C-alpha positions as CSV (number, residue, x, y, z in Angstrom):
1,M,-11.2,10.4,-0.9
2,R,-12.2,13.6,0.8
3,G,-9.1,14.1,3.0
4,P,-5.4,14.4,2.5
5,L,-3.2,11.4,1.4
6,R,-0.1,10.4,3.3
7,D,3.1,10.5,1.2
8,V,4.1,7.1,-0.3
9,V,5.9,4.4,1.7
10,N,7.6,1.5,0.0
11,F,6.9,-1.8,1.7
12,H,9.6,-4.5,1.4
13,C,7.9,-7.2,3.4
14,G,7.7,-10.8,2.2
15,Q,4.0,-10.7,1.6
16,C,4.3,-7.5,-0.5
17,L,7.1,-9.1,-2.5
18,R,5.0,-12.1,-3.3
19,F,1.7,-10.2,-3.9
20,H,3.2,-7.5,-6.1
21,G,6.2,-9.3,-7.5
22,H,8.4,-6.6,-6.0
23,F,8.0,-4.0,-3.2
24,A,4.7,-2.2,-2.8
25,A,4.2,1.6,-2.9
26,Y,1.3,2.7,-0.7
27,T,-0.2,6.0,0.2
28,A,-2.9,6.1,2.9
29,A,-6.0,8.1,4.0
30,S,-8.2,8.1,7.0
31,K,-10.9,5.4,6.6
32,E,-13.5,8.0,7.5
33,H,-12.5,10.0,4.4
34,V,-12.6,7.1,2.0
35,Q,-15.7,6.0,0.1
36,V,-15.2,3.1,-2.3
37,V,-17.6,3.1,-5.2
38,D,-17.6,-0.1,-7.2
39,P,-20.4,0.1,-9.8
40,R,-19.0,-2.9,-11.8
41,G,-18.7,-5.1,-8.7
42,V,-15.1,-6.0,-9.3
43,L,-13.5,-5.1,-5.9
44,R,-12.5,-8.3,-4.1
45,W,-10.9,-8.7,-0.7
46,Y,-8.3,-11.3,0.2
47,Q,-7.6,-12.0,3.9
48,S,-3.8,-12.2,3.8
49,S,-3.4,-12.5,7.6
50,K,-5.4,-12.5,10.7
51,Q,-5.6,-8.7,10.9
52,V,-4.9,-7.7,7.3
53,R,-6.9,-7.9,4.1
54,R,-5.9,-6.8,0.6
55,G,-8.3,-5.3,-1.9
56,F,-7.8,-6.0,-5.6
57,C,-9.6,-5.7,-8.9
58,A,-11.2,-9.0,-9.9
59,H,-11.3,-7.9,-13.6
60,C,-7.6,-7.1,-14.1
61,G,-5.9,-8.3,-10.8
62,S,-4.5,-4.9,-9.8
63,S,-3.7,-4.3,-6.2
64,L,-5.7,-1.5,-4.8
65,F,-5.8,-1.5,-1.0
66,W,-4.1,-2.8,2.2
67,D,-6.4,-2.7,5.2
68,R,-5.4,-3.5,8.7
69,S,-8.5,-4.1,10.8
70,D,-7.3,-2.2,13.9
71,A,-6.0,0.8,11.9
72,E,-7.7,4.1,11.4
73,I,-6.2,4.5,7.9
74,L,-6.6,2.6,4.7
75,S,-3.5,2.1,2.6
76,V,-4.0,2.7,-1.1
77,A,-1.8,1.4,-3.9
78,A,-0.1,4.6,-5.2
79,G,0.1,3.2,-8.7
80,A,-3.7,2.9,-8.8
81,L,-4.2,6.7,-8.5
82,D,-4.7,9.0,-11.4
83,Q,-1.6,11.0,-12.3
84,P,-0.3,13.4,-11.3
85,T,-0.7,12.6,-7.6
86,G,1.5,15.3,-6.1
87,L,2.8,12.6,-3.7
88,R,6.4,11.8,-2.9
89,T,8.0,8.7,-1.5
90,R,8.9,9.3,2.1
91,A,10.3,6.0,3.5
92,Y,11.3,2.4,2.9
93,I,9.9,0.0,5.5
94,F,10.6,-3.7,6.3
95,T,14.1,-3.1,4.8
96,G,15.4,-6.3,6.5
97,R,13.4,-8.2,3.9
98,L,14.8,-6.7,0.7
99,A,15.0,-9.1,-2.2
100,D,18.5,-10.0,-3.2
101,Y,18.2,-8.5,-6.7
102,Y,18.1,-4.8,-5.8
103,T,19.5,-2.2,-3.4
104,L,17.9,1.0,-2.0
105,N,19.2,4.3,-3.3
106,G,18.8,7.8,-2.0
107,D,18.6,9.2,1.5
108,L,15.0,8.4,2.4
109,E,14.1,7.1,5.8
110,R,14.7,3.4,6.2
111,R,13.1,1.2,8.9
112,L,13.4,-2.5,9.7
113,R,9.7,-2.5,10.7
114,G,6.6,-0.5,9.8
115,L,5.9,3.2,10.5
116,D,4.1,4.6,13.5
117,R,1.2,5.8,11.4
């Protein structure tokens, strides 16, 4: 990635809950600043809805990307980045879909829907 990363947003939607087994923490970058290099050929894409595909590693199954076809940014799984990232969590989104086994703590922004990117 050649450009800046957005701070992390925690997604609590039903698809993320099922795909990740919990909420998903994503940062994002402008698609024009992202170059995916896959020398081992393990990046796979799953079309999770009409407009969204999810990138994952076919070798280990790790979630890597969330890509909305009409967006100018590519969401990147924060846990897939080398540490330290220097990023902070800035918001919780899709909070109306929280699983019943946890609660949100802290004073971060909370939204029932997604962010205006």
